[in-house]
C-alpha positions in Angstrom: -30.2 -12.0 57.7 -27.6 -13.4 59.9 -25.6 -10.8 61.7 -21.8 -11.0 62.0 -21.8 -11.0 65.7 -23.9 -14.1 65.7 -21.5 -16.5 63.8 -19.4 -19.0 65.4 -16.8 -21.5 64.2 -18.3 -24.1 62.0 -21.1 -22.1 60.7 -22.1 -21.8 57.1 -22.4 -18.3 55.5 -25.0 -17.5 53.0 -26.1 -14.0 53.0 -25.5 -10.4 51.7 -22.8 -8.3 53.4 -21.0 -5.2 52.7 -17.5 -5.5 51.3 -15.7 -2.9 53.6 -12.4 -3.7 52.0 -10.8 -6.0 49.3 -7.2 -6.5 48.6 -5.1 -8.9 46.3 -2.5 -10.9 47.8 -0.2 -13.8 47.0 0.5 -16.9 49.3 4.1 -18.0 49.9 3.8 -20.4 47.1 3.1 -17.6 44.7 -0.7 -18.4 44.4 -3.2 -15.4 44.2 -5.9 -14.8 46.7 -8.2 -12.0 48.0 -8.3 -10.6 51.5 -11.9 -9.4 52.1 -13.4 -7.8 55.1 -17.2 -8.2 55.4 -19.3 -5.7 57.3 -22.9 -5.3 58.8 -24.2 -3.0 61.5 -22.8 -5.6 64.3 -19.3 -5.5 63.1 -16.6 -7.0 60.6 -15.4 -10.1 59.7 -12.3 -11.3 57.9 -12.7 -13.4 54.8 -10.5 -15.1 52.4 -11.2 -16.0 48.8 -8.6 -18.6 48.1 -9.5 -19.2 44.5 -10.4 -15.8 43.1 -10.4 -17.0 39.4 -13.2 -19.4 40.1 -16.3 -19.2 37.9 -18.3 -18.8 41.2 -16.8 -15.7 42.2 -18.2 -12.5 40.7 -16.0 -9.5 40.0 -16.6 -6.9 42.9 -14.8 -4.1 44.5 -14.7 -2.5 48.0 -18.1 -0.9 49.3 -20.1 -3.3 46.8 -22.9 -5.4 48.6 -22.1 -9.1 47.9 -23.8 -12.4 48.6 -21.3 -14.6 50.2 -21.3 -18.4 50.5 -18.6 -20.1 52.7 -17.6 -21.5 56.0 -16.6 -19.8 59.3 -13.4 -21.1 60.8 -11.0 -19.8 63.5 -7.5 -18.4 62.9 -5.3 -17.1 65.8 -8.5 -16.7 68.0 -10.5 -14.7 65.4 -13.2 -16.0 63.2 -12.6 -16.0 59.5 -14.7 -17.1 56.5 -13.4 -19.3 53.8 -15.3 -18.0 50.8 -16.5 -20.5 48.2 -18.7 -18.4 46.1 -19.5 -14.5 45.7 -22.3 -12.8 43.9 -22.6 -9.1 43.3 -25.8 -7.8 44.4 -28.1 -5.2 42.9 -29.7 -2.2 44.6 -33.0 -3.1 46.3 -31.5 -6.7 47.3 -30.4 -5.1 50.7 -31.2 -2.4 53.2 -28.0 -0.2 53.6 -29.1 0.4 57.3 -28.3 -3.3 58.2 -24.8 -2.8 57.4 -23.4 0.3 59.2 -22.0 -0.6 62.7 -23.4 1.7 65.2 -22.6 2.4 68.9 -24.8 0.2 71.2 -25.1 3.5 73.4 -27.7 6.3 72.6 -26.1 8.7 70.4 -28.6 11.5 71.3 -28.1 10.7 75.0 -24.4 10.9 74.8 -24.5 14.1 72.9 -26.8 15.5 75.6 -24.1 14.6 78.3 -21.4 16.3 76.3 -23.6 19.6 76.2 -24.4 19.3 80.0 -20.5 19.0 80.7 -20.0 22.1 78.5 -22.9 24.0 80.4 -21.1 23.2 83.8 -17.7 25.0 82.6 -16.9 28.0 84.7 -14.1 29.4 82.5 -16.1 31.8 80.3 -13.5 31.5 77.3 -13.3 27.7 77.4 -17.0 27.5 77.6 -17.5 29.9 74.6 -15.2 27.9 72.5 -16.8 24.6 73.3 -20.3 26.0 72.7 -19.2 27.4 69.3 -18.0 23.9 68.4 -20.4 21.5 69.9 -23.6 23.5 70.0 -23.5 26.3 67.4 -21.6 24.5 64.6 -24.3 22.3 63.3 -22.2 20.8 60.6 -19.5 19.7 63.0 -22.1 18.3 65.4 -23.5 16.2 62.9 -20.1 14.9 61.8 -18.9 14.4 65.5 -22.0 12.2 66.3 -21.8 10.2 63.2 -17.8 9.8 63.0 -16.0 6.7 64.1 -12.9 7.0 66.3 -10.7 4.7 64.3 -10.7 2.9 61.0 -10.3 -0.6 62.6 -8.6 -0.6 65.9 -11.3 0.8 68.4 -14.6 2.5 68.4 -14.7 1.8 64.6 -18.6 2.4 64.3 -21.0 5.2 63.8 -21.0 7.1 67.1 -17.7 5.8 67.9 -15.9 9.2 68.1 -18.6 10.5 70.5 -18.5 7.4 72.7 -14.7 7.6 73.0 -14.7 11.2 73.6 -17.3 10.8 76.3 -15.4 7.9 77.9 -12.2 9.9 78.0 -13.8 12.9 79.5 -15.5 10.9 82.2 -12.0 9.5 83.0 -10.7 13.0 83.2 -13.5 14.1 85.5 -12.4 11.4 88.0 -8.8 12.3 87.7 -9.9 15.9 88.7 -11.5 14.6 91.8 -8.6 12.4 92.6 -6.0 15.1 92.0 -7.3 18.4 92.8 -4.3 20.4 91.4 -5.5 19.5 87.8 -7.4 22.4 86.2 -10.8 20.9 85.6 -12.0 23.2 82.7 -8.8 23.0 81.0 -8.5 19.1 81.1 -12.1 18.5 80.3 -12.0 21.0 77.4 -9.1 19.2 76.0 -10.8 15.8 76.5 -13.6 17.0 74.7 -11.5 18.4 71.7 -8.6 15.9 71.7 -10.0 13.9 68.8 -12.1 16.4 66.9 -9.8 16.2 64.0 -11.2 12.7 63.3 -14.2 14.4 61.7 -12.1 15.4 59.0 -9.3 12.7 59.2 -11.8 9.8 58.3 -14.6 9.9 55.9 -18.2 8.9 57.3 -19.5 5.5 56.8 -19.7 3.3 54.7 -16.2 4.4 53.5 -14.7 5.2 57.0 -11.4 5.6 55.4 -8.6 8.4 55.4 -9.3 11.6 53.6 -6.3 13.6 51.9 -6.0 15.8 55.0 -6.1 12.8 57.1 -3.2 11.2 55.2 -1.3 14.5 55.2 -1.8 16.2 58.4 -3.5 13.5 60.9 -6.3 14.2 63.3 -4.1 15.9 65.9 -2.6 18.6 63.8 -6.2 19.0 62.3 -7.9 19.2 65.7 -5.4 21.6 66.8 -6.1 24.0 63.9 -9.9 23.6 64.4 -9.5 24.8 68.1 -7.2 27.6 67.0 -9.7 28.7 64.5 -12.5 29.1 67.1 -10.3 30.7 69.7 -9.3 33.4 67.2 -13.0 34.3 66.8 -13.3 34.9 70.7 -12.1 38.5 71.8 -9.6 38.5 74.6 -9.2 34.8 74.8 -6.0 34.4 77.0 -2.9 33.6 75.1 -1.3 31.3 77.7 -4.7 29.4 78.1 -4.9 28.8 74.4 -1.3 27.5 74.3 -2.0 25.1 77.3 -5.3 24.0 75.5 -3.5 23.3 72.2 -0.5 21.6 73.9 -2.8 19.1 75.6 -4.1 18.3 72.1 -0.9 18.0 70.5 0.5 15.8 73.4 -2.3 13.3 73.9 -0.8 10.4 72.0 2.2 10.8 74.7 5.3 9.7 72.7 6.6 10.6 69.5 6.7 7.1 68.0 2.9 7.1 68.6 2.4 10.1 66.4 2.4 12.7 69.1 4.0 16.1 67.8 4.8 17.0 71.5 5.4 15.0 74.7 3.2 16.0 77.7 4.6 19.1 79.7 1.6 19.9 81.6 -0.2 17.9 84.3 -3.4 18.0 82.4 -1.6 16.8 79.3 -0.4 13.7 81.2 -3.9 13.0 82.5 -5.3 13.3 79.0 -2.8 10.9 77.6 -3.4 8.2 80.1 -7.2 8.7 79.8 -7.1 8.4 76.1 -4.8 5.4 76.1 -7.1 3.6 78.8 -10.2 3.9 76.9 -8.5 3.1 73.7 -6.8 0.0 75.1 -9.8 -1.3 77.0 -12.2 -0.9 74.2 -9.8 -2.7 71.8 -9.6 -5.5 74.3 -13.4 -5.5 74.7 -13.9 -5.9 70.8 -11.3 -8.7 70.4 -13.3 -10.7 73.3 -16.6 -9.9 71.4 -15.3 -11.1 68.2 -13.8 -14.4 69.2 -15.4 -17.9 70.2 -12.0 -19.1 71.7 -11.7 -19.8 75.6 -8.5 -19.2 77.5 -5.5 -18.0 75.4 -6.3 -16.0 72.4 -2.9 -15.9 70.7 -0.2 -13.2 70.0 -1.8 -9.7 69.4 0.5 -7.2 67.8 -1.3 -4.1 69.4 -0.7 -5.4 72.9 2.7 -7.1 72.0 1.3 -10.0 74.1 -0.3 -13.3 74.2 -3.8 -12.5 75.3 -6.1 -14.6 77.4 -9.9 -14.5 78.3 -10.3 -13.9 82.0 -11.3 -17.1 83.9 -14.2 -16.6 86.0 -14.3 -18.9 89.0 
């Protein structure tokens, strides 16, 4: 099969892909069409079915595997498929392993690095809490290593949550060396735990969609509750330390308008907010560049609220 990452403008598409998402829409002229997101293990690709009632378009739904025939064009700096025909595929015509996007980094290697960071903790209470989560809780470890960090924006792949968490923790390790007033064990513990609620906010692939708790509570509240549950199992866990750790998690989005229940009130919370935002933004930019064939200006991007451009190398 031809993987999504290998397509360029002008290519013809004639292969089987997972329909990650399908949504009916209407043009400005009132004509119905379908928005479709195609997926394989290398990424996703936007597609449009401009004539959904055509005889060449089989009936299909999200999470079905479909054989797609069409042409690749470029729209606002991103590749898009103009779909001509769709055939619903039967089990046995495809290997599901080809359709789940996976981190390019070693999941086992990243997990071992997380365990090494925990092993180096000096605070016995934080170390015990982290061991209960990231070592002893096998169900959590499995979900943590398999989950994505987001539905679409950044790290939207198997192992994405682990990759993002480790990147944020590495940035926080640097901050601790540059700014010695930071409490290292508190900041690194908060970095490791800041997004653990995403293991319950988002379902695993291939769905990778919001759960009921994800919609009702969100990962920040869920993660804070998960940490609180472990803390209550540890005799003598300092109340002030518990409050500081939970505050860092609650404030890691930084601003109320970004879904943060609290604004950072601790130096460690400020550092975590910047580390989280840095990794999310740079990974988002990385994925934008990886998924475009355009050179120079890429067009306006609503996430950055700016007209983006590829860096020119002289």
